C-alpha positions in Angstrom: 4.7 -11.7 -47.8 2.0 -12.4 -50.5 2.4 -15.1 -53.1 0.3 -16.3 -56.1 0.4 -19.2 -58.5 -0.3 -18.1 -62.0 0.1 -19.3 -65.6 2.5 -18.1 -68.0 -0.4 -15.9 -69.5 -0.4 -14.0 -66.4 2.1 -11.1 -67.5 0.8 -10.8 -70.9 -2.5 -9.7 -69.4 -0.8 -6.9 -67.0 2.1 -6.3 -69.4 4.8 -5.1 -67.0 8.2 -3.7 -67.8 10.7 -6.3 -66.5 13.7 -4.7 -64.8 15.8 -7.9 -64.5 15.2 -11.4 -65.9 12.0 -12.2 -67.8 8.4 -13.3 -67.4 7.0 -16.8 -67.3 7.1 -19.2 -70.2 5.4 -22.7 -71.0 8.9 -24.2 -70.3 8.5 -23.2 -66.5 5.9 -26.0 -66.0 8.6 -28.5 -65.3 9.8 -26.6 -62.0 8.7 -24.0 -60.1 9.8 -20.4 -60.8 9.0 -17.0 -59.6 8.9 -13.5 -60.8 9.2 -10.9 -57.8 7.6 -7.5 -57.4 9.6 -4.5 -56.2 8.5 -5.0 -52.5 9.4 -8.9 -52.3 13.1 -8.2 -54.2 13.8 -5.5 -51.8 12.9 -7.1 -48.6 14.3 -10.4 -49.5 17.5 -9.2 -51.4 17.9 -5.1 -51.2 17.3 -3.1 -54.2 20.5 -3.4 -56.0 21.3 -7.2 -55.3 21.1 -9.6 -58.3 18.8 -12.4 -57.5 17.4 -13.7 -61.1 18.9 -17.4 -60.9 18.8 -17.6 -57.0 16.7 -19.9 -55.3 14.1 -19.0 -52.4 11.9 -21.5 -50.3 8.2 -20.7 -50.8 6.0 -22.6 -48.6 8.4 -25.3 -48.4 9.0 -25.5 -52.1 12.1 -24.3 -53.7 11.4 -22.0 -56.4 14.0 -20.2 -58.9 13.8 -16.6 -59.6 13.4 -15.6 -63.0 12.6 -12.1 -63.0 11.7 -8.7 -61.4 8.9 -6.5 -62.5 9.2 -2.6 -62.6 8.3 -0.6 -59.3 4.8 0.6 -61.0 2.8 -2.5 -61.5 -0.5 -2.4 -59.5 -0.7 -3.4 -56.1 3.3 -3.2 -55.7 4.2 0.3 -54.7 6.2 0.9 -51.8 4.2 2.2 -48.5 4.4 5.9 -48.0 6.3 6.9 -45.1 
């Protein structure tokens, strides 16, 4: 699963629709947080599972999940069957 460390401005450029939680803010610099795309959310938690506020291990670092973006963000569509 791919991951990228980005600044709080990242989502202002993409302007995705958040289906759960929120995007990144300047207060997130005090700890590691994540906004998941559709594929990562489903793979880790199932499509309907609540995950905002939960933690996951990302390269040995605990990361708090603060949001999930809509399915239709570039590069995050499910694979065709």
